[in-house]
PDB file with SEQRES, HELIX, SHEET and CRYST1 records, atoms N, CA, C and O in Angstrom:
SEQRES   1 A   87  MET PHE GLU LEU GLY PHE PHE ALA GLN ALA ALA ALA ALA          
SEQRES   2 A   87  THR SER ALA PRO ASN VAL TRP ALA PRO ALA LEU ALA ILE          
SEQRES   3 A   87  GLY ILE GLY ALA ILE GLY PRO GLY ILE GLY ILE GLY TYR          
SEQRES   4 A   87  GLY LEU GLY LYS ALA MET GLU ALA ILE GLY ARG ASN PRO          
SEQRES   5 A   87  GLU VAL ILE GLY PRO ILE LEU VAL PRO LEU LEU ILE GLY          
SEQRES   6 A   87  LEU GLY PHE ALA GLU ALA ILE ALA ILE TYR ALA LEU VAL          
SEQRES   7 A   87  ILE ALA PHE ILE LEU ILE GLY LYS VAL                          
HELIX    1 AA1 PHE A    6  ARG A   50  1                                  45    
HELIX    2 AA2 PRO A   52  VAL A   54  5                                   3    
HELIX    3 AA3 ILE A   55  ILE A   84  1                                  30    
CRYST1    1.000    1.000    1.000  90.00  90.00  90.00 P 1           1          
ATOM      1  N   MET A   1     -42.271 -24.281   7.273  1.00  0.00           N  
ATOM      2  CA  MET A   1     -40.961 -24.483   7.815  1.00  0.00           C  
ATOM      3  C   MET A   1     -41.029 -24.555   9.362  1.00  0.00           C  
ATOM      4  O   MET A   1     -41.909 -25.199   9.933  1.00  0.00           O  
ATOM      5  N   PHE A   2     -40.102 -23.893   9.990  1.00  0.00           N  
ATOM      6  CA  PHE A   2     -40.117 -23.870  11.443  1.00  0.00           C  
ATOM      7  C   PHE A   2     -39.863 -22.442  11.917  1.00  0.00           C  
ATOM      8  O   PHE A   2     -39.281 -21.631  11.197  1.00  0.00           O  
ATOM      9  N   GLU A   3     -40.295 -22.155  13.108  1.00  0.00           N  
ATOM     10  CA  GLU A   3     -40.108 -20.863  13.682  1.00  0.00           C  
ATOM     11  C   GLU A   3     -38.943 -20.876  14.693  1.00  0.00           C  
ATOM     12  O   GLU A   3     -38.702 -21.861  15.391  1.00  0.00           O  
ATOM     13  N   LEU A   4     -38.253 -19.760  14.732  1.00  0.00           N  
ATOM     14  CA  LEU A   4     -37.209 -19.654  15.757  1.00  0.00           C  
ATOM     15  C   LEU A   4     -37.846 -19.460  17.105  1.00  0.00           C  
ATOM     16  O   LEU A   4     -38.893 -18.824  17.226  1.00  0.00           O  
ATOM     17  N   GLY A   5     -37.206 -20.016  18.130  1.00  0.00           N  
ATOM     18  CA  GLY A   5     -37.684 -19.783  19.461  1.00  0.00           C  
ATOM     19  C   GLY A   5     -37.449 -18.355  19.906  1.00  0.00           C  
ATOM     20  O   GLY A   5     -36.753 -17.582  19.246  1.00  0.00           O  
ATOM     21  N   PHE A   6     -38.054 -18.015  21.061  1.00  0.00           N  
ATOM     22  CA  PHE A   6     -37.941 -16.697  21.578  1.00  0.00           C  
ATOM     23  C   PHE A   6     -36.477 -16.278  21.817  1.00  0.00           C  
ATOM     24  O   PHE A   6     -36.084 -15.158  21.492  1.00  0.00           O  
ATOM     25  N   PHE A   7     -35.695 -17.179  22.380  1.00  0.00           N  
ATOM     26  CA  PHE A   7     -34.308 -16.832  22.704  1.00  0.00           C  
ATOM     27  C   PHE A   7     -33.484 -16.719  21.415  1.00  0.00           C  
ATOM     28  O   PHE A   7     -32.588 -15.877  21.356  1.00  0.00           O  
ATOM     29  N   ALA A   8     -33.737 -17.495  20.424  1.00  0.00           N  
ATOM     30  CA  ALA A   8     -33.031 -17.398  19.132  1.00  0.00           C  
ATOM     31  C   ALA A   8     -33.345 -16.064  18.458  1.00  0.00           C  
ATOM     32  O   ALA A   8     -32.465 -15.408  17.902  1.00  0.00           O  
ATOM     33  N   GLN A   9     -34.631 -15.678  18.522  1.00  0.00           N  
ATOM     34  CA  GLN A   9     -35.010 -14.388  17.943  1.00  0.00           C  
ATOM     35  C   GLN A   9     -34.344 -13.238  18.699  1.00  0.00           C  
ATOM     36  O   GLN A   9     -33.882 -12.278  18.081  1.00  0.00           O  
ATOM     37  N   ALA A  10     -34.293 -13.324  19.988  1.00  0.00           N  
ATOM     38  CA  ALA A  10     -33.690 -12.277  20.791  1.00  0.00           C  
ATOM     39  C   ALA A  10     -32.167 -12.223  20.476  1.00  0.00           C  
ATOM     40  O   ALA A  10     -31.602 -11.134  20.382  1.00  0.00           O  
ATOM     41  N   ALA A  11     -31.528 -13.356  20.320  1.00  0.00           N  
ATOM     42  CA  ALA A  11     -30.087 -13.363  19.996  1.00  0.00           C  
ATOM     43  C   ALA A  11     -29.838 -12.767  18.647  1.00  0.00           C  
ATOM     44  O   ALA A  11     -28.876 -12.019  18.469  1.00  0.00           O  
ATOM     45  N   ALA A  12     -30.687 -13.080  17.679  1.00  0.00           N  
ATOM     46  CA  ALA A  12     -30.520 -12.533  16.308  1.00  0.00           C  
ATOM     47  C   ALA A  12     -30.719 -11.035  16.308  1.00  0.00           C  
ATOM     48  O   ALA A  12     -30.017 -10.313  15.600  1.00  0.00           O  
ATOM     49  N   ALA A  13     -31.690 -10.550  17.111  1.00  0.00           N  
ATOM     50  CA  ALA A  13     -31.940  -9.132  17.145  1.00  0.00           C  
ATOM     51  C   ALA A  13     -30.842  -8.321  17.780  1.00  0.00           C  
ATOM     52  O   ALA A  13     -30.580  -7.186  17.380  1.00  0.00           O  
ATOM     53  N   THR A  14     -30.183  -8.920  18.795  1.00  0.00           N  
ATOM     54  CA  THR A  14     -29.092  -8.181  19.447  1.00  0.00           C  
ATOM     55  C   THR A  14     -27.804  -8.234  18.715  1.00  0.00           C  
ATOM     56  O   THR A  14     -26.953  -7.369  18.926  1.00  0.00           O  
ATOM     57  N   SER A  15     -27.602  -9.214  17.850  1.00  0.00           N  
ATOM     58  CA  SER A  15     -26.340  -9.264  17.130  1.00  0.00           C  
ATOM     59  C   SER A  15     -26.373  -8.452  15.830  1.00  0.00           C  
ATOM     60  O   SER A  15     -25.321  -8.212  15.237  1.00  0.00           O  
ATOM     61  N   ALA A  16     -27.555  -8.026  15.376  1.00  0.00           N  
ATOM     62  CA  ALA A  16     -27.657  -7.243  14.151  1.00  0.00           C  
ATOM     63  C   ALA A  16     -26.912  -5.904  14.181  1.00  0.00           C  
ATOM     64  O   ALA A  16     -26.283  -5.563  13.179  1.00  0.00           O  
ATOM     65  N   PRO A  17     -26.945  -5.128  15.263  1.00  0.00           N  
ATOM     66  CA  PRO A  17     -26.171  -3.880  15.267  1.00  0.00           C  
ATOM     67  C   PRO A  17     -24.671  -4.118  15.190  1.00  0.00           C  
ATOM     68  O   PRO A  17     -23.942  -3.256  14.698  1.00  0.00           O  
ATOM     69  N   ASN A  18     -24.193  -5.257  15.661  1.00  0.00           N  
ATOM     70  CA  ASN A  18     -22.750  -5.536  15.599  1.00  0.00           C  
ATOM     71  C   ASN A  18     -22.274  -5.634  14.158  1.00  0.00           C  
ATOM     72  O   ASN A  18     -21.092  -5.428  13.883  1.00  0.00           O  
ATOM     73  N   VAL A  19     -23.156  -5.938  13.256  1.00  0.00           N  
ATOM     74  CA  VAL A  19     -22.793  -6.032  11.869  1.00  0.00           C  
ATOM     75  C   VAL A  19     -22.584  -4.616  11.268  1.00  0.00           C  
ATOM     76  O   VAL A  19     -21.690  -4.410  10.447  1.00  0.00           O  
ATOM     77  N   TRP A  20     -23.414  -3.666  11.687  1.00  0.00           N  
ATOM     78  CA  TRP A  20     -23.380  -2.330  11.150  1.00  0.00           C  
ATOM     79  C   TRP A  20     -22.366  -1.438  11.795  1.00  0.00           C  
ATOM     80  O   TRP A  20     -21.982  -0.439  11.187  1.00  0.00           O  
ATOM     81  N   ALA A  21     -21.910  -1.725  12.973  1.00  0.00           N  
ATOM     82  CA  ALA A  21     -21.003  -0.865  13.696  1.00  0.00           C  
ATOM     83  C   ALA A  21     -19.692  -0.652  12.978  1.00  0.00           C  
ATOM     84  O   ALA A  21     -19.243   0.493  12.912  1.00  0.00           O  
ATOM     85  N   PRO A  22     -19.033  -1.680  12.427  1.00  0.00           N  
ATOM     86  CA  PRO A  22     -17.771  -1.372  11.713  1.00  0.00           C  
ATOM     87  C   PRO A  22     -18.026  -0.567  10.466  1.00  0.00           C  
ATOM     88  O   PRO A  22     -17.231   0.317  10.144  1.00  0.00           O  
ATOM     89  N   ALA A  23     -19.103  -0.834   9.746  1.00  0.00           N  
ATOM     90  CA  ALA A  23     -19.360  -0.090   8.541  1.00  0.00           C  
ATOM     91  C   ALA A  23     -19.623   1.393   8.840  1.00  0.00           C  
ATOM     92  O   ALA A  23     -19.178   2.274   8.105  1.00  0.00           O  
ATOM     93  N   LEU A  24     -20.347   1.648   9.925  1.00  0.00           N  
ATOM     94  CA  LEU A  24     -20.595   3.050  10.340  1.00  0.00           C  
ATOM     95  C   LEU A  24     -19.314   3.738  10.831  1.00  0.00           C  
ATOM     96  O   LEU A  24     -19.104   4.929  10.601  1.00  0.00           O  
ATOM     97  N   ALA A  25     -18.474   2.965  11.505  1.00  0.00           N  
ATOM     98  CA  ALA A  25     -17.209   3.534  12.037  1.00  0.00           C  
ATOM     99  C   ALA A  25     -16.329   3.973  10.902  1.00  0.00           C  
ATOM    100  O   ALA A  25     -15.821   5.093  10.957  1.00  0.00           O  
ATOM    101  N   ILE A  26     -16.108   3.185   9.882  1.00  0.00           N  
ATOM    102  CA  ILE A  26     -15.227   3.581   8.830  1.00  0.00           C  
ATOM    103  C   ILE A  26     -15.954   4.568   7.895  1.00  0.00           C  
ATOM    104  O   ILE A  26     -15.302   5.443   7.327  1.00  0.00           O  
ATOM    105  N   GLY A  27     -17.242   4.459   7.725  1.00  0.00           N  
ATOM    106  CA  GLY A  27     -17.990   5.375   6.863  1.00  0.00           C  
ATOM    107  C   GLY A  27     -17.986   6.758   7.411  1.00  0.00           C  
ATOM    108  O   GLY A  27     -17.645   7.691   6.683  1.00  0.00           O  
ATOM    109  N   ILE A  28     -18.345   6.954   8.654  1.00  0.00           N  
ATOM    110  CA  ILE A  28     -18.410   8.226   9.292  1.00  0.00           C  
ATOM    111  C   ILE A  28     -16.982   8.727   9.543  1.00  0.00           C  
ATOM    112  O   ILE A  28     -16.715   9.922   9.412  1.00  0.00           O  
ATOM    113  N   GLY A  29     -16.070   7.826   9.900  1.00  0.00           N  
ATOM    114  CA  GLY A  29     -14.700   8.209  10.161  1.00  0.00           C  
ATOM    115  C   GLY A  29     -13.957   8.690   8.913  1.00  0.00           C  
ATOM    116  O   GLY A  29     -12.930   9.357   9.037  1.00  0.00           O  
ATOM    117  N   ALA A  30     -14.443   8.373   7.732  1.00  0.00           N  
ATOM    118  CA  ALA A  30     -13.745   8.790   6.479  1.00  0.00           C  
ATOM    119  C   ALA A  30     -14.316  10.105   5.887  1.00  0.00           C  
ATOM    120  O   ALA A  30     -13.728  10.701   4.984  1.00  0.00           O  
ATOM    121  N   ILE A  31     -15.462  10.527   6.416  1.00  0.00           N  
ATOM    122  CA  ILE A  31     -16.092  11.741   5.908  1.00  0.00           C  
ATOM    123  C   ILE A  31     -15.176  12.991   6.253  1.00  0.00           C  
ATOM    124  O   ILE A  31     -14.856  13.788   5.372  1.00  0.00           O  
ATOM    125  N   GLY A  32     -14.792  13.120   7.492  1.00  0.00           N  
ATOM    126  CA  GLY A  32     -14.024  14.250   7.899  1.00  0.00           C  
ATOM    127  C   GLY A  32     -12.698  14.364   7.203  1.00  0.00           C  
ATOM    128  O   GLY A  32     -12.369  15.431   6.685  1.00  0.00           O  
ATOM    129  N   PRO A  33     -11.906  13.277   7.173  1.00  0.00           N  
ATOM    130  CA  PRO A  33     -10.624  13.397   6.445  1.00  0.00           C  
ATOM    131  C   PRO A  33     -10.824  13.634   4.933  1.00  0.00           C  
ATOM    132  O   PRO A  33     -10.009  14.311   4.306  1.00  0.00           O  
ATOM    133  N   GLY A  34     -11.875  13.095   4.361  1.00  0.00           N  
ATOM    134  CA  GLY A  34     -12.117  13.317   2.930  1.00  0.00           C  
ATOM    135  C   GLY A  34     -12.389  14.757   2.635  1.00  0.00           C  
ATOM    136  O   GLY A  34     -11.884  15.314   1.660  1.00  0.00           O  
ATOM    137  N   ILE A  35     -13.223  15.387   3.513  1.00  0.00           N  
ATOM    138  CA  ILE A  35     -13.493  16.828   3.346  1.00  0.00           C  
ATOM    139  C   ILE A  35     -12.242  17.625   3.585  1.00  0.00           C  
ATOM    140  O   ILE A  35     -11.942  18.551   2.832  1.00  0.00           O  
ATOM    141  N   GLY A  36     -11.505  17.285   4.622  1.00  0.00           N  
ATOM    142  CA  GLY A  36     -10.296  18.012   4.960  1.00  0.00           C  
ATOM    143  C   GLY A  36      -9.213  17.952   3.900  1.00  0.00           C  
ATOM    144  O   GLY A  36      -8.562  18.954   3.603  1.00  0.00           O  
ATOM    145  N   ILE A  37      -9.024  16.764   3.329  1.00  0.00           N  
ATOM    146  CA  ILE A  37      -8.039  16.596   2.261  1.00  0.00           C  
ATOM    147  C   ILE A  37      -8.478  17.383   1.028  1.00  0.00           C  
ATOM    148  O   ILE A  37      -7.665  18.084   0.425  1.00  0.00           O  
ATOM    149  N   GLY A  38      -9.746  17.277   0.648  1.00  0.00           N  
ATOM    150  CA  GLY A  38     -10.208  18.018  -0.516  1.00  0.00           C  
ATOM    151  C   GLY A  38     -10.104  19.513  -0.353  1.00  0.00           C  
ATOM    152  O   GLY A  38      -9.705  20.209  -1.286  1.00  0.00           O  
ATOM    153  N   TYR A  39     -10.448  20.015   0.795  1.00  0.00           N  
ATOM    154  CA  TYR A  39     -10.379  21.429   1.046  1.00  0.00           C  
ATOM    155  C   TYR A  39      -8.949  21.941   1.084  1.00  0.00           C  
ATOM    156  O   TYR A  39      -8.619  22.954   0.466  1.00  0.00           O  
ATOM    157  N   GLY A  40      -8.117  21.238   1.807  1.00  0.00           N  
ATOM    158  CA  GLY A  40      -6.734  21.681   1.938  1.00  0.00           C  
ATOM    159  C   GLY A  40      -5.969  21.571   0.592  1.00  0.00           C  
ATOM    160  O   GLY A  40      -5.197  22.469   0.254  1.00  0.00           O  
ATOM    161  N   LEU A  41      -6.168  20.539  -0.131  1.00  0.00           N  
ATOM    162  CA  LEU A  41      -5.469  20.440  -1.445  1.00  0.00           C  
ATOM    163  C   LEU A  41      -6.038  21.454  -2.403  1.00  0.00           C  
ATOM    164  O   LEU A  41      -5.287  22.014  -3.203  1.00  0.00           O  
ATOM    165  N   GLY A  42      -7.310  21.714  -2.363  1.00  0.00           N  
ATOM    166  CA  GLY A  42      -7.894  22.744  -3.217  1.00  0.00           C  
ATOM    167  C   GLY A  42      -7.315  24.134  -2.960  1.00  0.00           C  
ATOM    168  O   GLY A  42      -6.973  24.869  -3.887  1.00  0.00           O  
ATOM    169  N   LYS A  43      -7.217  24.470  -1.677  1.00  0.00           N  
ATOM    170  CA  LYS A  43      -6.682  25.773  -1.316  1.00  0.00           C  
ATOM    171  C   LYS A  43      -5.193  25.874  -1.664  1.00  0.00           C  
ATOM    172  O   LYS A  43      -4.715  26.924  -2.094  1.00  0.00           O  
ATOM    173  N   ALA A  44      -4.488  24.797  -1.477  1.00  0.00           N  
ATOM    174  CA  ALA A  44      -3.039  24.831  -1.877  1.00  0.00           C  
ATOM    175  C   ALA A  44      -2.896  25.025  -3.394  1.00  0.00           C  
ATOM    176  O   ALA A  44      -2.065  25.820  -3.834  1.00  0.00           O  
ATOM    177  N   MET A  45      -3.680  24.324  -4.181  1.00  0.00           N  
ATOM    178  CA  MET A  45      -3.583  24.446  -5.613  1.00  0.00           C  
ATOM    179  C   MET A  45      -4.021  25.860  -6.014  1.00  0.00           C  
ATOM    180  O   MET A  45      -3.459  26.416  -6.957  1.00  0.00           O  
ATOM    181  N   GLU A  46      -4.975  26.444  -5.351  1.00  0.00           N  
ATOM    182  CA  GLU A  46      -5.416  27.821  -5.616  1.00  0.00           C  
ATOM    183  C   GLU A  46      -4.297  28.810  -5.338  1.00  0.00           C  
ATOM    184  O   GLU A  46      -4.077  29.747  -6.106  1.00  0.00           O  
ATOM    185  N   ALA A  47      -3.588  28.594  -4.227  1.00  0.00           N  
ATOM    186  CA  ALA A  47      -2.472  29.484  -3.859  1.00  0.00           C  
ATOM    187  C   ALA A  47      -1.351  29.370  -4.883  1.00  0.00           C  
ATOM    188  O   ALA A  47      -0.783  30.370  -5.321  1.00  0.00           O  
ATOM    189  N   ILE A  48      -1.041  28.114  -5.260  1.00  0.00           N  
ATOM    190  CA  ILE A  48       0.047  27.906  -6.254  1.00  0.00           C  
ATOM    191  C   ILE A  48      -0.331  28.467  -7.621  1.00  0.00           C  
ATOM    192  O   ILE A  48       0.505  29.015  -8.340  1.00  0.00           O  
ATOM    193  N   GLY A  49      -1.615  28.316  -7.963  1.00  0.00           N  
ATOM    194  CA  GLY A  49      -2.072  28.859  -9.216  1.00  0.00           C  
ATOM    195  C   GLY A  49      -1.976  30.418  -9.277  1.00  0.00           C  
ATOM    196  O   GLY A  49      -1.668  30.991 -10.321  1.00  0.00           O  
ATOM    197  N   ARG A  50      -2.245  31.061  -8.146  1.00  0.00           N  
ATOM    198  CA  ARG A  50      -2.127  32.516  -8.118  1.00  0.00           C  
ATOM    199  C   ARG A  50      -0.675  32.997  -8.049  1.00  0.00           C  
ATOM    200  O   ARG A  50      -0.317  34.032  -8.611  1.00  0.00           O  
ATOM    201  N   ASN A  51       0.150  32.218  -7.346  1.00  0.00           N  
ATOM    202  CA  ASN A  51       1.523  32.656  -7.162  1.00  0.00           C  
ATOM    203  C   ASN A  51       2.444  31.420  -7.258  1.00  0.00           C  
ATOM    204  O   ASN A  51       2.714  30.799  -6.230  1.00  0.00           O  
ATOM    205  N   PRO A  52       2.927  31.047  -8.438  1.00  0.00           N  
ATOM    206  CA  PRO A  52       3.692  29.810  -8.599  1.00  0.00           C  
ATOM    207  C   PRO A  52       4.949  29.750  -7.770  1.00  0.00           C  
ATOM    208  O   PRO A  52       5.457  28.653  -7.536  1.00  0.00           O  
ATOM    209  N   GLU A  53       5.481  30.864  -7.311  1.00  0.00           N  
ATOM    210  CA  GLU A  53       6.722  30.826  -6.531  1.00  0.00           C  
ATOM    211  C   GLU A  53       6.543  30.264  -5.137  1.00  0.00           C  
ATOM    212  O   GLU A  53       7.540  29.995  -4.467  1.00  0.00           O  
ATOM    213  N   VAL A  54       5.343  30.076  -4.675  1.00  0.00           N  
ATOM    214  CA  VAL A  54       5.100  29.602  -3.314  1.00  0.00           C  
ATOM    215  C   VAL A  54       5.015  28.042  -3.180  1.00  0.00           C  
ATOM    216  O   VAL A  54       4.594  27.518  -2.149  1.00  0.00           O  
ATOM    217  N   ILE A  55       5.425  27.342  -4.245  1.00  0.00           N  
ATOM    218  CA  ILE A  55       5.377  25.883  -4.156  1.00  0.00           C  
ATOM    219  C   ILE A  55       6.197  25.371  -2.975  1.00  0.00           C  
ATOM    220  O   ILE A  55       5.738  24.526  -2.206  1.00  0.00           O  
ATOM    221  N   GLY A  56       7.394  25.886  -2.844  1.00  0.00           N  
ATOM    222  CA  GLY A  56       8.291  25.407  -1.746  1.00  0.00           C  
ATOM    223  C   GLY A  56       7.727  25.641  -0.354  1.00  0.00           C  
ATOM    224  O   GLY A  56       7.653  24.695   0.430  1.00  0.00           O  
ATOM    225  N   PRO A  57       7.318  26.888  -0.009  1.00  0.00           N  
ATOM    226  CA  PRO A  57       6.803  27.095   1.336  1.00  0.00           C  
ATOM    227  C   PRO A  57       5.476  26.386   1.643  1.00  0.00           C  
ATOM    228  O   PRO A  57       5.167  26.114   2.803  1.00  0.00           O  
ATOM    229  N   ILE A  58       4.662  26.078   0.550  1.00  0.00           N  
ATOM    230  CA  ILE A  58       3.374  25.474   0.773  1.00  0.00           C  
ATOM    231  C   ILE A  58       3.452  23.946   0.828  1.00  0.00           C  
ATOM    232  O   ILE A  58       2.652  23.305   1.510  1.00  0.00           O  
ATOM    233  N   LEU A  59       4.406  23.373   0.116  1.00  0.00           N  
ATOM    234  CA  LEU A  59       4.429  21.926  -0.062  1.00  0.00           C  
ATOM    235  C   LEU A  59       4.600  21.146   1.273  1.00  0.00           C  
ATOM    236  O   LEU A  59       3.845  20.210   1.532  1.00  0.00           O  
ATOM    237  N   VAL A  60       5.566  21.520   2.098  1.00  0.00           N  
ATOM    238  CA  VAL A  60       5.827  20.791   3.342  1.00  0.00           C  
ATOM    239  C   VAL A  60       4.654  20.879   4.301  1.00  0.00           C  
ATOM    240  O   VAL A  60       4.223  19.834   4.789  1.00  0.00           O  
ATOM    241  N   PRO A  61       4.109  22.041   4.605  1.00  0.00           N  
ATOM    242  CA  PRO A  61       2.959  22.080   5.488  1.00  0.00           C  
ATOM    243  C   PRO A  61       1.716  21.343   4.909  1.00  0.00           C  
ATOM    244  O   PRO A  61       0.920  20.743   5.633  1.00  0.00           O  
ATOM    245  N   LEU A  62       1.602  21.427   3.560  1.00  0.00           N  
ATOM    246  CA  LEU A  62       0.508  20.689   2.937  1.00  0.00           C  
ATOM    247  C   LEU A  62       0.630  19.221   3.104  1.00  0.00           C  
ATOM    248  O   LEU A  62      -0.355  18.561   3.435  1.00  0.00           O  
ATOM    249  N   LEU A  63       1.813  18.664   2.889  1.00  0.00           N  
ATOM    250  CA  LEU A  63       2.018  17.225   3.066  1.00  0.00           C  
ATOM    251  C   LEU A  63       1.850  16.783   4.502  1.00  0.00           C  
ATOM    252  O   LEU A  63       1.337  15.692   4.749  1.00  0.00           O  
ATOM    253  N   ILE A  64       2.269  17.605   5.464  1.00  0.00           N  
ATOM    254  CA  ILE A  64       2.130  17.240   6.873  1.00  0.00           C  
ATOM    255  C   ILE A  64       0.648  17.272   7.246  1.00  0.00           C  
ATOM    256  O   ILE A  64       0.181  16.376   7.949  1.00  0.00           O  
ATOM    257  N   GLY A  65      -0.117  18.297   6.785  1.00  0.00           N  
ATOM    258  CA  GLY A  65      -1.549  18.373   7.042  1.00  0.00           C  
ATOM    259  C   GLY A  65      -2.297  17.224   6.417  1.00  0.00           C  
ATOM    260  O   GLY A  65      -3.187  16.653   7.047  1.00  0.00           O  
ATOM    261  N   LEU A  66      -1.958  16.868   5.181  1.00  0.00           N  
ATOM    262  CA  LEU A  66      -2.600  15.745   4.520  1.00  0.00           C  
ATOM    263  C   LEU A  66      -2.320  14.428   5.291  1.00  0.00           C  
ATOM    264  O   LEU A  66      -3.200  13.579   5.429  1.00  0.00           O  
ATOM    265  N   GLY A  67      -1.126  14.290   5.767  1.00  0.00           N  
ATOM    266  CA  GLY A  67      -0.798  13.144   6.541  1.00  0.00           C  
ATOM    267  C   GLY A  67      -1.558  12.999   7.825  1.00  0.00           C  
ATOM    268  O   GLY A  67      -1.956  11.897   8.201  1.00  0.00           O  
ATOM    269  N   PHE A  68      -1.767  14.134   8.519  1.00  0.00           N  
ATOM    270  CA  PHE A  68      -2.562  14.087   9.761  1.00  0.00           C  
ATOM    271  C   PHE A  68      -4.055  13.763   9.418  1.00  0.00           C  
ATOM    272  O   PHE A  68      -4.705  13.020  10.153  1.00  0.00           O  
ATOM    273  N   ALA A  69      -4.565  14.303   8.346  1.00  0.00           N  
ATOM    274  CA  ALA A  69      -5.959  14.020   7.969  1.00  0.00           C  
ATOM    275  C   ALA A  69      -6.081  12.545   7.594  1.00  0.00           C  
ATOM    276  O   ALA A  69      -7.085  11.913   7.922  1.00  0.00           O  
ATOM    277  N   GLU A  70      -5.086  11.987   6.917  1.00  0.00           N  
ATOM    278  CA  GLU A  70      -5.147  10.574   6.518  1.00  0.00           C  
ATOM    279  C   GLU A  70      -5.005   9.692   7.767  1.00  0.00           C  
ATOM    280  O   GLU A  70      -5.574   8.601   7.817  1.00  0.00           O  
ATOM    281  N   ALA A  71      -4.267  10.146   8.753  1.00  0.00           N  
ATOM    282  CA  ALA A  71      -4.088   9.359   9.976  1.00  0.00           C  
ATOM    283  C   ALA A  71      -5.432   9.175  10.686  1.00  0.00           C  
ATOM    284  O   ALA A  71      -5.672   8.122  11.276  1.00  0.00           O  
ATOM    285  N   ILE A  72      -6.289  10.158  10.640  1.00  0.00           N  
ATOM    286  CA  ILE A  72      -7.617  10.048  11.296  1.00  0.00           C  
ATOM    287  C   ILE A  72      -8.442   8.943  10.581  1.00  0.00           C  
ATOM    288  O   ILE A  72      -9.160   8.184  11.231  1.00  0.00           O  
ATOM    289  N   ALA A  73      -8.331   8.871   9.274  1.00  0.00           N  
ATOM    290  CA  ALA A  73      -9.072   7.826   8.566  1.00  0.00           C  
ATOM    291  C   ALA A  73      -8.510   6.467   8.882  1.00  0.00           C  
ATOM    292  O   ALA A  73      -9.266   5.497   8.938  1.00  0.00           O  
ATOM    293  N   ILE A  74      -7.210   6.352   9.093  1.00  0.00           N  
ATOM    294  CA  ILE A  74      -6.597   5.092   9.483  1.00  0.00           C  
ATOM    295  C   ILE A  74      -7.044   4.684  10.872  1.00  0.00           C  
ATOM    296  O   ILE A  74      -7.291   3.505  11.126  1.00  0.00           O  
ATOM    297  N   TYR A  75      -7.151   5.660  11.785  1.00  0.00           N  
ATOM    298  CA  TYR A  75      -7.664   5.354  13.113  1.00  0.00           C  
ATOM    299  C   TYR A  75      -9.097   4.793  13.046  1.00  0.00           C  
ATOM    300  O   TYR A  75      -9.451   3.878  13.790  1.00  0.00           O  
ATOM    301  N   ALA A  76      -9.915   5.361  12.138  1.00  0.00           N  
ATOM    302  CA  ALA A  76     -11.271   4.879  11.977  1.00  0.00           C  
ATOM    303  C   ALA A  76     -11.262   3.416  11.475  1.00  0.00           C  
ATOM    304  O   ALA A  76     -12.067   2.591  11.908  1.00  0.00           O  
ATOM    305  N   LEU A  77     -10.335   3.126  10.557  1.00  0.00           N  
ATOM    306  CA  LEU A  77     -10.199   1.746  10.064  1.00  0.00           C  
ATOM    307  C   LEU A  77      -9.789   0.784  11.142  1.00  0.00           C  
ATOM    308  O   LEU A  77     -10.309  -0.329  11.215  1.00  0.00           O  
ATOM    309  N   VAL A  78      -8.847   1.201  11.995  1.00  0.00           N  
ATOM    310  CA  VAL A  78      -8.455   0.374  13.106  1.00  0.00           C  
ATOM    311  C   VAL A  78      -9.602   0.102  14.085  1.00  0.00           C  
ATOM    312  O   VAL A  78      -9.754  -1.001  14.608  1.00  0.00           O  
ATOM    313  N   ILE A  79     -10.406   1.155  14.313  1.00  0.00           N  
ATOM    314  CA  ILE A  79     -11.540   0.967  15.202  1.00  0.00           C  
ATOM    315  C   ILE A  79     -12.550  -0.001  14.556  1.00  0.00           C  
ATOM    316  O   ILE A  79     -13.152  -0.824  15.245  1.00  0.00           O  
ATOM    317  N   ALA A  80     -12.727   0.102  13.260  1.00  0.00           N  
ATOM    318  CA  ALA A  80     -13.631  -0.843  12.572  1.00  0.00           C  
ATOM    319  C   ALA A  80     -13.114  -2.300  12.711  1.00  0.00           C  
ATOM    320  O   ALA A  80     -13.895  -3.214  12.977  1.00  0.00           O  
ATOM    321  N   PHE A  81     -11.824  -2.494  12.533  1.00  0.00           N  
ATOM    322  CA  PHE A  81     -11.250  -3.834  12.753  1.00  0.00           C  
ATOM    323  C   PHE A  81     -11.426  -4.326  14.150  1.00  0.00           C  
ATOM    324  O   PHE A  81     -11.716  -5.503  14.365  1.00  0.00           O  
ATOM    325  N   ILE A  82     -11.253  -3.438  15.126  1.00  0.00           N  
ATOM    326  CA  ILE A  82     -11.478  -3.867  16.531  1.00  0.00           C  
ATOM    327  C   ILE A  82     -12.944  -4.238  16.756  1.00  0.00           C  
ATOM    328  O   ILE A  82     -13.237  -5.210  17.452  1.00  0.00           O  
ATOM    329  N   LEU A  83     -13.871  -3.466  16.167  1.00  0.00           N  
ATOM    330  CA  LEU A  83     -15.265  -3.837  16.343  1.00  0.00           C  
ATOM    331  C   LEU A  83     -15.614  -5.143  15.707  1.00  0.00           C  
ATOM    332  O   LEU A  83     -16.461  -5.878  16.215  1.00  0.00           O  
ATOM    333  N   ILE A  84     -14.974  -5.452  14.593  1.00  0.00           N  
ATOM    334  CA  ILE A  84     -15.199  -6.772  13.977  1.00  0.00           C  
ATOM    335  C   ILE A  84     -14.634  -7.892  14.784  1.00  0.00           C  
ATOM    336  O   ILE A  84     -15.167  -9.002  14.794  1.00  0.00           O  
ATOM    337  N   GLY A  85     -13.541  -7.602  15.469  1.00  0.00           N  
ATOM    338  CA  GLY A  85     -12.875  -8.587  16.299  1.00  0.00           C  
ATOM    339  C   GLY A  85     -11.726  -9.261  15.632  1.00  0.00           C  
ATOM    340  O   GLY A  85     -11.310 -10.346  16.039  1.00  0.00           O  
ATOM    341  N   LYS A  86     -11.187  -8.614  14.578  1.00  0.00           N  
ATOM    342  CA  LYS A  86     -10.037  -9.201  13.835  1.00  0.00           C  
ATOM    343  C   LYS A  86      -8.699  -8.811  14.421  1.00  0.00           C  
ATOM    344  O   LYS A  86      -7.658  -9.331  14.018  1.00  0.00           O  
ATOM    345  N   VAL A  87      -8.728  -7.876  15.392  1.00  0.00           N  
ATOM    346  CA  VAL A  87      -7.434  -7.461  15.915  1.00  0.00           C  
ATOM    347  C   VAL A  87      -7.282  -8.005  17.312  1.00  0.00           C  
ATOM    348  O   VAL A  87      -6.257  -7.778  17.956  1.00  0.00           O  
TER     349      VAL A  87                                                      
END                                                                             
């Protein structure tokens, strides 16, 4: 076949990390919220299981905390879109 020239090889080598950056941004950015949501929901269910009368006082702070954790994952998704160049 044919070989790529030096400049074509250099251009291909420098553009390769740009492909992985959005994947790493959303992948690493989803780890923290995933752990936080799992931990928070597990502790809330444990508290409700031990004392069913606390559903009311636990529900609102639980939903607010889950919303904040999910917002961090959405920020990671927005950053991934910015790195792709779609925004």
